[in-house]
VEXDREN-2710 file (C-alpha; in Angstrom, 1 decimal):
% VEXDREN-2710
k/r/px/py/pz
1/UNK/-79.5/36.7/-140.2
2/UNK/-83.2/38.1/-140.0
3/UNK/-84.4/39.4/-143.4
4/UNK/-84.7/43.2/-143.5
5/UNK/-88.2/42.5/-144.7
6/UNK/-90.4/41.7/-141.7
7/UNK/-93.3/43.0/-139.6
8/UNK/-91.0/44.3/-137.0
9/UNK/-89.0/46.6/-139.4
10/UNK/-92.2/47.7/-141.3
11/UNK/-93.9/48.8/-138.0
12/UNK/-90.5/50.6/-136.9
13/UNK/-90.5/52.5/-140.2
14/UNK/-94.2/53.4/-140.0
15/UNK/-93.9/54.8/-136.6
16/UNK/-90.8/57.0/-137.7
17/UNK/-92.6/58.2/-140.8
18/UNK/-95.9/59.1/-138.9
19/UNK/-93.8/60.9/-136.1
20/UNK/-91.9/62.8/-138.6
21/UNK/-95.0/63.9/-140.6
22/UNK/-96.6/65.3/-137.5
23/UNK/-93.5/66.9/-136.4
24/UNK/-93.1/68.7/-139.9
25/UNK/-96.7/69.7/-140.0
26/UNK/-96.9/71.0/-136.5
27/UNK/-99.4/68.5/-135.2
28/UNK/-97.2/66.3/-133.0
29/UNK/-98.2/67.4/-129.5
30/UNK/-101.8/67.3/-130.6
31/UNK/-101.9/63.9/-132.5
32/UNK/-99.0/61.7/-131.2
33/UNK/-101.4/60.1/-128.6
34/UNK/-103.4/58.5/-131.6
35/UNK/-100.4/56.6/-133.2
36/UNK/-101.0/53.4/-131.1
37/UNK/-104.6/53.2/-131.9
38/UNK/-104.1/53.9/-135.6
39/UNK/-101.6/51.1/-135.8
40/UNK/-103.5/48.8/-133.7
41/UNK/-107.2/49.7/-134.7
42/UNK/-110.2/48.1/-133.1
43/UNK/-111.1/44.8/-134.8
44/UNK/-107.6/44.1/-135.9
45/UNK/-105.9/40.8/-135.0
46/UNK/-103.8/41.1/-131.9
47/UNK/-100.1/40.0/-131.5
48/UNK/-100.4/39.4/-127.8
49/UNK/-103.2/38.9/-125.5
50/UNK/-105.4/41.5/-126.8
51/UNK/-105.4/44.7/-128.8
52/UNK/-105.0/46.9/-125.8
53/UNK/-101.7/45.2/-124.9
54/UNK/-100.7/45.7/-128.4
55/UNK/-101.3/49.4/-128.1
56/UNK/-99.3/49.8/-124.9
57/UNK/-96.5/48.1/-126.6
58/UNK/-96.6/50.5/-129.6
59/UNK/-96.8/53.4/-127.2
60/UNK/-93.4/52.2/-125.8
61/UNK/-92.1/51.9/-129.3
62/UNK/-93.1/55.4/-130.2
63/UNK/-91.3/56.6/-126.9
64/UNK/-88.1/55.0/-128.3
65/UNK/-88.5/56.5/-131.7
66/UNK/-88.9/59.9/-129.8
67/UNK/-85.5/59.1/-128.1
68/UNK/-86.3/57.7/-124.8
69/UNK/-85.4/54.8/-122.7
70/UNK/-88.5/52.8/-122.2
71/UNK/-87.2/51.1/-118.9
72/UNK/-87.7/54.4/-117.2
73/UNK/-91.3/54.8/-118.4
74/UNK/-94.5/53.5/-116.8
75/UNK/-98.0/52.9/-118.3
76/UNK/-99.2/56.3/-117.2
77/UNK/-96.7/58.1/-119.3
78/UNK/-98.5/60.3/-122.0
79/UNK/-96.9/60.5/-125.5
80/UNK/-97.7/64.1/-125.7
81/UNK/-95.6/64.8/-122.7
82/UNK/-92.7/62.8/-123.9
83/UNK/-92.9/64.8/-127.2
84/UNK/-92.8/68.0/-125.3
85/UNK/-89.8/66.8/-123.4
86/UNK/-88.1/65.9/-126.8
87/UNK/-88.5/69.6/-128.0
88/UNK/-86.8/70.8/-124.9
89/UNK/-83.8/68.1/-125.1
90/UNK/-80.5/69.5/-125.9
91/UNK/-78.7/66.3/-126.7
92/UNK/-79.3/62.6/-126.9
93/UNK/-79.3/60.6/-123.7
94/UNK/-77.2/57.4/-122.8
95/UNK/-77.4/54.5/-123.8
96/UNK/-78.3/54.2/-127.4
97/UNK/-80.3/50.9/-126.9
98/UNK/-83.4/50.2/-124.9
99/UNK/-85.0/47.0/-123.9
100/UNK/-88.9/46.8/-124.2
101/UNK/-89.5/43.9/-121.6
102/UNK/-93.1/43.7/-122.5
103/UNK/-92.4/42.8/-125.9
104/UNK/-89.5/40.3/-125.0
105/UNK/-90.8/36.7/-125.4
106/UNK/-88.7/35.5/-122.4
107/UNK/-87.6/32.8/-124.6
108/UNK/-86.4/29.5/-122.9
109/UNK/-82.8/28.7/-122.7
110/UNK/-81.0/27.5/-125.8
111/UNK/-81.5/23.9/-126.2
112/UNK/-81.8/21.1/-128.7
113/UNK/-85.1/19.2/-129.6
114/UNK/-86.0/16.0/-131.4
115/UNK/-88.5/16.5/-133.9
116/UNK/-91.2/14.1/-135.5
117/UNK/-88.7/13.7/-138.5
118/UNK/-86.7/11.2/-136.3
119/UNK/-86.8/7.7/-137.9
120/UNK/-85.6/5.8/-134.9
121/UNK/-82.7/4.4/-137.2
122/UNK/-80.4/1.4/-136.5
123/UNK/-77.3/3.5/-136.7
124/UNK/-78.5/5.9/-134.0
125/UNK/-75.5/8.4/-134.5
126/UNK/-77.2/10.8/-132.2
127/UNK/-77.0/8.4/-129.2
128/UNK/-73.4/7.0/-130.2
129/UNK/-71.8/10.4/-130.5
130/UNK/-73.3/12.2/-127.5
131/UNK/-70.5/12.7/-125.1
132/UNK/-72.8/12.8/-122.0
133/UNK/-75.2/9.9/-122.9
134/UNK/-78.0/12.3/-122.7
135/UNK/-79.9/10.6/-125.7
136/UNK/-81.8/7.5/-125.8
137/UNK/-84.3/5.8/-127.9
138/UNK/-87.7/5.3/-126.3
139/UNK/-90.5/2.7/-126.7
140/UNK/-91.9/5.0/-129.4
141/UNK/-88.7/4.3/-131.6
142/UNK/-87.8/8.0/-131.4
143/UNK/-84.8/9.6/-129.8
144/UNK/-85.3/11.7/-126.7
145/UNK/-82.7/14.2/-125.1
146/UNK/-82.4/14.3/-121.2
147/UNK/-82.0/18.0/-120.5
148/UNK/-80.4/17.3/-117.1
149/UNK/-77.3/15.8/-119.0
150/UNK/-77.3/17.7/-122.2
151/UNK/-74.5/20.3/-122.6
152/UNK/-75.8/21.7/-125.8
153/UNK/-72.6/20.5/-127.8
154/UNK/-74.8/20.0/-130.9
155/UNK/-73.2/16.7/-131.9
156/UNK/-76.5/15.1/-132.1
157/UNK/-77.9/17.6/-134.5
158/UNK/-74.7/17.3/-136.8
159/UNK/-74.7/13.6/-136.9
160/UNK/-78.6/13.1/-137.6
161/UNK/-78.9/12.0/-141.1
162/UNK/-82.5/13.1/-141.3
163/UNK/-81.9/16.5/-139.8
164/UNK/-84.4/15.6/-137.1
165/UNK/-82.7/17.3/-134.3
166/UNK/-82.9/21.2/-134.3
167/UNK/-81.4/23.9/-132.1
168/UNK/-83.9/26.2/-130.3
169/UNK/-81.8/29.5/-129.9
170/UNK/-82.4/32.7/-128.0
171/UNK/-81.8/35.0/-131.0
172/UNK/-80.5/37.9/-129.3
173/UNK/-78.2/35.9/-126.9
174/UNK/-77.1/33.7/-129.9
175/UNK/-76.3/36.9/-132.1
176/UNK/-74.4/38.7/-129.3
177/UNK/-70.6/37.9/-130.1
178/UNK/-69.4/39.0/-126.5
179/UNK/-72.0/37.6/-124.1
180/UNK/-73.4/41.1/-123.2
181/UNK/-76.9/39.8/-123.2
182/UNK/-78.5/37.4/-120.5
183/UNK/-81.7/36.7/-118.6
184/UNK/-82.6/38.5/-115.6
185/UNK/-84.6/37.0/-112.7
186/UNK/-87.7/38.2/-114.4
187/UNK/-86.8/35.9/-117.3
188/UNK/-86.4/38.7/-119.7
189/UNK/-83.2/39.7/-121.4
190/UNK/-80.9/42.3/-120.2
191/UNK/-78.0/44.1/-121.7
192/UNK/-74.6/44.7/-119.9
193/UNK/-73.4/47.8/-121.3
194/UNK/-70.1/47.3/-119.8
195/UNK/-69.7/44.4/-122.1
196/UNK/-71.7/45.7/-125.1
197/UNK/-69.9/46.7/-128.2
198/UNK/-73.0/48.1/-129.8
199/UNK/-72.8/46.0/-132.9
200/UNK/-76.6/46.0/-133.2
201/UNK/-76.9/42.2/-133.8
202/UNK/-79.4/41.8/-130.9
203/UNK/-81.6/44.5/-132.2
204/UNK/-81.4/43.1/-135.8
205/UNK/-82.1/39.4/-134.8
206/UNK/-84.8/39.7/-132.1
207/UNK/-87.8/38.6/-133.9
208/UNK/-90.1/40.5/-131.3
209/UNK/-88.1/43.8/-131.8
210/UNK/-87.9/44.0/-128.0
211/UNK/-84.2/45.4/-128.4
212/UNK/-84.7/49.0/-129.8
213/UNK/-82.3/51.8/-130.8
214/UNK/-83.3/55.3/-129.6
215/UNK/-83.8/57.3/-132.5
216/UNK/-82.2/60.8/-133.0
217/UNK/-84.3/61.7/-136.1
218/UNK/-86.6/63.7/-134.0
219/UNK/-83.6/66.0/-132.9
220/UNK/-82.2/66.4/-136.3
221/UNK/-85.6/67.5/-137.7
222/UNK/-86.1/69.9/-134.8
223/UNK/-82.7/71.7/-135.7
224/UNK/-83.7/71.8/-139.4
225/UNK/-87.0/73.2/-138.8
226/UNK/-85.4/75.9/-136.5
227/UNK/-83.4/77.0/-139.4
228/UNK/-80.0/76.0/-138.0
229/UNK/-77.1/74.9/-140.4
230/UNK/-77.4/71.2/-140.3
231/UNK/-74.8/69.3/-142.4
232/UNK/-75.4/65.7/-143.5
233/UNK/-72.3/63.3/-143.4
234/UNK/-73.5/60.3/-145.5
235/UNK/-71.7/57.0/-145.6
236/UNK/-71.1/55.2/-148.8
237/UNK/-73.2/52.3/-147.5
238/UNK/-76.2/54.7/-147.6
239/UNK/-75.9/54.9/-151.4
240/UNK/-76.4/51.2/-151.4
241/UNK/-79.8/51.4/-149.7
242/UNK/-81.4/53.4/-152.6
243/UNK/-81.6/52.9/-156.2
244/UNK/-80.4/56.3/-157.3
245/UNK/-77.5/57.9/-158.8
246/UNK/-74.6/59.4/-156.8
247/UNK/-75.8/63.0/-157.3
248/UNK/-79.3/62.0/-156.4
249/UNK/-78.5/61.2/-152.8
250/UNK/-77.0/64.5/-152.6
251/UNK/-80.2/66.0/-153.9
252/UNK/-82.4/64.0/-151.5
253/UNK/-80.5/65.2/-148.5
254/UNK/-80.9/68.9/-149.7
255/UNK/-84.7/68.3/-150.2
256/UNK/-84.8/67.1/-146.6
257/UNK/-83.5/70.4/-145.5
258/UNK/-79.8/69.8/-144.7
259/UNK/-77.7/73.0/-145.3
260/UNK/-74.9/71.0/-146.8
261/UNK/-73.8/67.4/-147.5
262/UNK/-70.5/65.8/-147.4
263/UNK/-69.7/62.2/-148.5
264/UNK/-67.9/60.2/-145.8
265/UNK/-65.7/58.5/-148.3
266/UNK/-63.9/61.9/-148.5
267/UNK/-63.0/61.2/-144.7
268/UNK/-62.0/57.6/-145.9
269/UNK/-59.5/58.8/-148.3
270/UNK/-57.8/60.8/-145.3
271/UNK/-58.0/57.7/-143.1
272/UNK/-56.6/55.2/-145.7
273/UNK/-53.7/57.6/-146.3
274/UNK/-52.9/58.1/-142.5
275/UNK/-53.3/54.3/-142.0
276/UNK/-50.9/53.3/-144.8
277/UNK/-48.3/55.8/-143.4
278/UNK/-48.7/54.5/-139.9
279/UNK/-48.5/50.9/-141.2
280/UNK/-45.2/51.5/-142.8
281/UNK/-44.0/53.3/-139.6
282/UNK/-45.1/50.5/-137.4
283/UNK/-43.4/47.8/-139.5
284/UNK/-40.3/49.9/-139.7
285/UNK/-40.1/49.9/-135.8
286/UNK/-40.7/46.2/-135.5
287/UNK/-44.4/45.9/-134.6
288/UNK/-45.9/42.5/-135.1
289/UNK/-49.2/43.8/-136.6
290/UNK/-51.5/46.5/-137.1
291/UNK/-55.3/46.5/-137.2
292/UNK/-57.7/48.9/-139.0
293/UNK/-59.7/51.4/-136.8
294/UNK/-62.7/52.5/-138.8
295/UNK/-65.1/50.0/-137.3
296/UNK/-66.0/51.4/-134.0
297/UNK/-67.8/48.2/-132.9
298/UNK/-64.5/46.3/-133.5
299/UNK/-62.4/48.8/-131.7
300/UNK/-64.7/48.7/-128.5
301/UNK/-64.7/44.8/-128.7
302/UNK/-60.9/44.8/-128.5
303/UNK/-60.7/47.4/-125.9
304/UNK/-63.0/45.6/-123.7
305/UNK/-62.6/41.8/-124.5
306/UNK/-59.3/41.4/-126.1
307/UNK/-57.0/44.1/-124.5
308/UNK/-53.8/42.3/-125.5
309/UNK/-54.6/43.3/-129.2
310/UNK/-55.4/46.9/-128.2
311/UNK/-51.8/48.3/-128.8
312/UNK/-52.2/47.0/-132.3
313/UNK/-55.3/49.1/-133.2
314/UNK/-54.3/51.9/-135.8
315/UNK/-54.2/55.4/-134.0
316/UNK/-55.9/56.9/-137.1
317/UNK/-59.5/58.1/-136.5
318/UNK/-62.5/57.1/-138.4
319/UNK/-63.8/58.5/-141.7
320/UNK/-66.7/59.9/-139.8
321/UNK/-64.4/61.9/-137.7
322/UNK/-62.4/63.4/-140.5
323/UNK/-65.5/64.3/-142.5
324/UNK/-67.0/66.0/-139.5
325/UNK/-63.5/67.8/-139.0
326/UNK/-64.0/69.1/-142.6
327/UNK/-67.6/70.3/-141.8
328/UNK/-66.7/72.0/-138.6
329/UNK/-63.7/73.7/-140.3
330/UNK/-66.1/75.1/-143.2
331/UNK/-68.8/76.1/-140.6
332/UNK/-67.7/76.0/-137.0
333/UNK/-71.2/76.6/-135.8
334/UNK/-72.8/73.8/-137.9
335/UNK/-74.6/70.9/-136.6
336/UNK/-73.1/67.6/-138.0
337/UNK/-75.3/64.6/-138.6
338/UNK/-73.6/61.3/-139.7
339/UNK/-75.9/58.9/-141.7
340/UNK/-74.9/55.2/-142.0
341/UNK/-76.4/51.8/-141.3
342/UNK/-74.5/51.2/-138.0
343/UNK/-75.5/51.4/-134.2
344/UNK/-71.9/51.4/-133.2
345/UNK/-71.4/54.8/-134.9
346/UNK/-74.0/56.2/-132.6
347/UNK/-71.9/55.2/-129.8
348/UNK/-68.7/56.6/-131.3
349/UNK/-70.8/59.9/-131.9
350/UNK/-71.1/60.3/-128.2
351/UNK/-67.3/60.3/-127.6
352/UNK/-66.5/62.4/-130.9
353/UNK/-66.9/66.2/-130.0
354/UNK/-67.3/67.0/-133.8
355/UNK/-70.2/64.6/-134.4
356/UNK/-73.6/65.9/-133.0
357/UNK/-76.0/63.4/-134.2
358/UNK/-76.1/59.9/-136.0
359/UNK/-79.0/58.7/-138.0
360/UNK/-79.4/55.3/-139.6
361/UNK/-80.4/54.2/-143.0
362/UNK/-83.9/53.5/-141.7
363/UNK/-84.3/56.9/-140.3
364/UNK/-83.2/58.7/-143.6
365/UNK/-85.6/56.4/-145.4
366/UNK/-88.5/57.5/-143.0
367/UNK/-87.6/61.2/-143.4
368/UNK/-87.7/61.0/-147.2
369/UNK/-91.1/59.2/-147.0
370/UNK/-92.4/61.8/-144.5
371/UNK/-91.3/64.7/-146.9
372/UNK/-92.9/62.8/-149.9
373/UNK/-89.7/63.0/-151.7
374/UNK/-89.7/61.1/-155.1
375/UNK/-86.0/59.9/-155.3
376/UNK/-86.2/58.9/-158.9
377/UNK/-87.3/62.4/-160.1
378/UNK/-84.4/64.1/-158.4
379/UNK/-81.6/65.8/-160.1
380/UNK/-78.4/63.9/-160.5
381/UNK/-76.5/66.8/-158.6
382/UNK/-72.7/67.3/-159.6
383/UNK/-70.4/66.1/-156.7
384/UNK/-67.4/68.4/-156.4
385/UNK/-64.1/66.7/-155.3
386/UNK/-65.5/63.2/-155.4
387/UNK/-63.6/60.6/-153.3
388/UNK/-61.8/57.7/-154.7
389/UNK/-63.4/54.4/-155.6
390/UNK/-61.3/52.6/-152.9
391/UNK/-62.6/55.1/-150.3
392/UNK/-66.4/54.4/-151.2
393/UNK/-65.3/50.6/-151.0
394/UNK/-64.7/51.1/-147.3
395/UNK/-68.4/50.0/-147.0
396/UNK/-67.6/46.3/-148.1
397/UNK/-65.5/43.8/-146.4
398/UNK/-61.9/43.9/-147.6
399/UNK/-62.3/47.5/-148.9
400/UNK/-60.2/49.1/-146.0
401/UNK/-57.2/46.7/-146.4
402/UNK/-57.3/47.3/-150.3
403/UNK/-57.3/51.0/-149.8
404/UNK/-54.3/50.8/-147.5
405/UNK/-52.6/48.5/-149.8
406/UNK/-52.7/50.7/-152.9
407/UNK/-51.2/53.7/-150.9
408/UNK/-48.2/51.8/-149.8
409/UNK/-44.8/52.6/-151.2
410/UNK/-43.8/48.9/-150.9
411/UNK/-46.7/46.6/-151.1
412/UNK/-44.6/43.4/-150.8
413/UNK/-44.5/43.9/-147.0
414/UNK/-48.0/43.6/-146.5
415/UNK/-49.7/40.4/-145.3
416/UNK/-53.3/41.3/-145.0
417/UNK/-56.1/39.2/-143.4
418/UNK/-59.9/40.0/-143.2
419/UNK/-62.1/39.1/-140.3
420/UNK/-65.5/39.3/-142.0
421/UNK/-68.1/39.7/-139.2
422/UNK/-67.6/39.8/-135.4
423/UNK/-69.5/36.7/-134.5
424/UNK/-68.4/34.3/-131.7
425/UNK/-65.8/32.6/-134.1
426/UNK/-64.4/36.2/-135.1
427/UNK/-63.9/37.1/-131.4
428/UNK/-61.8/33.8/-131.0
429/UNK/-59.8/34.7/-133.9
430/UNK/-59.0/38.2/-132.4
431/UNK/-58.2/36.5/-129.1
432/UNK/-55.7/34.3/-130.9
433/UNK/-53.9/37.4/-132.6
434/UNK/-53.8/39.1/-129.0
435/UNK/-52.0/36.1/-127.7
436/UNK/-49.5/36.3/-130.7
437/UNK/-48.9/40.1/-130.0
438/UNK/-48.6/39.5/-126.4
439/UNK/-46.0/36.7/-126.9
440/UNK/-48.2/34.0/-125.3
441/UNK/-48.4/32.2/-128.5
442/UNK/-45.9/31.6/-131.3
443/UNK/-46.7/33.2/-134.6
444/UNK/-48.3/31.0/-137.2
445/UNK/-46.7/30.7/-140.6
446/UNK/-47.6/33.8/-142.6
447/UNK/-49.1/35.5/-139.6
448/UNK/-50.7/38.6/-141.1
449/UNK/-49.5/42.0/-140.2
450/UNK/-52.5/44.0/-141.2
451/UNK/-55.7/42.8/-139.8
452/UNK/-59.0/44.4/-141.2
453/UNK/-62.0/43.8/-139.1
454/UNK/-65.7/44.5/-139.9
455/UNK/-68.2/43.7/-137.3
456/UNK/-70.9/43.1/-139.7
457/UNK/-70.5/40.2/-142.3
458/UNK/-70.0/41.7/-145.7
459/UNK/-69.2/45.1/-144.3
460/UNK/-71.2/48.3/-143.6
461/UNK/-73.7/47.4/-146.3
462/UNK/-75.0/44.6/-143.9
463/UNK/-75.4/46.9/-140.9
464/UNK/-78.0/46.4/-138.3
465/UNK/-80.0/49.3/-139.7
466/UNK/-80.0/48.6/-143.5
467/UNK/-83.3/48.8/-145.5
468/UNK/-82.4/46.4/-148.4
469/UNK/-80.8/42.9/-148.5
470/UNK/-77.1/43.2/-148.2
471/UNK/-76.5/41.4/-151.5
472/UNK/-78.8/44.0/-153.2
473/UNK/-77.0/46.7/-151.3
474/UNK/-73.5/45.4/-152.4
475/UNK/-74.8/45.6/-156.1
476/UNK/-76.1/49.0/-155.8
477/UNK/-72.9/50.2/-154.1
478/UNK/-70.7/48.9/-156.9
479/UNK/-72.8/51.0/-159.3
480/UNK/-72.4/53.9/-157.1
481/UNK/-68.6/53.4/-156.8
482/UNK/-68.2/53.4/-160.6
483/UNK/-70.0/56.7/-160.9
484/UNK/-67.5/59.5/-161.3
485/UNK/-64.8/58.4/-158.9
486/UNK/-61.1/59.3/-159.9
487/UNK/-59.9/55.6/-159.8
488/UNK/-63.0/53.8/-160.7
489/UNK/-62.4/50.7/-163.0
END
């Protein structure tokens, strides 16, 4: 996985911060045009052919952070015109992703390559194990791969004792678990939104940051500045992104201008109660299995790519939905803003009538920076009606299944399994369970009857829009879970 600390993520953060500062001080329409030149000043080293091309690419990145699809824009588009349109916009536009083709590297097709580390050894396991006889040793005593015969099986790489053969991937295609990304006739990558599950893996793994999410931060700030009642619904995974106490997250959101804050773990408690009851009912009526439903990337993956497993998805809505339901009940005219590290939640928000906007951890961090908020100095505000520790643990792999388990009246009926990350192997595992459910495959010994699926390996703390290393996020989340929750151990 591409580390969260890289130039692409730093530039994204800087653009968000600059835009938000300008929006807050009222200078956006006047000064937004200068951002590309400020970030690629005269005399700086260019990334592409020249500094002017760099500025055009930055211009399109700014457009995406203003919430626009860049595929629809041309080089004559003025940023101040886009900003004016953003002020007039009533709701976000579909889709949530946009591809900046000028930034796309048009990577060559995935292939294997023999490096200079090849020793031309006597054993030649690369040559012997190749099923298509695509490898031979030349007069230079080095192995060579005939690309016309190679089927990219990888056996040569696996068998080389010197690790001299490497795989040259197309990062976005490699990361996509459902084959939704492919090259167009122009050589650049295109997303098939009928296949896409919005897991965000392509966005996270593209080293040229050509796959971009369309920000909703501008819209949220616009409503806050207009004096509307805007309620923040923050996921437990957000707490893992900042080195603060539980109450300081609440204080930070208040300092940003949110009228009220609700922790989504409150909705997770509701979700776990409902799923535990539903599981017992399904097992009593003879269902083979049930899967969790809180990960919207997983739910979309099954409904599109493994329909045989769709009947097993829990009918329970997500924690985001139940928390938004509480917010709307308290204040029917409020604007609800879910905040988490997930792109798929932005997709889910489009379909949920109770969720108005979805912000990422990156966008929240940029908002905090733009406001000049010092997190460490904030009050550790009291949290009324704190959720359970098990609900906050929804953010880590295994947390949902465990939360359901402790709510069962008879835990002995439970045979749980966790699919940690929806990569291509995870999709194959889902397909197997689909065949078992459809009766196309005999159940395996101890076939699970509760399947928890997290699209991101490690859980929500490893989402595509996190700002800290998932391991650090996990440590910080554990501390957060232990602070004031009723069942913390």
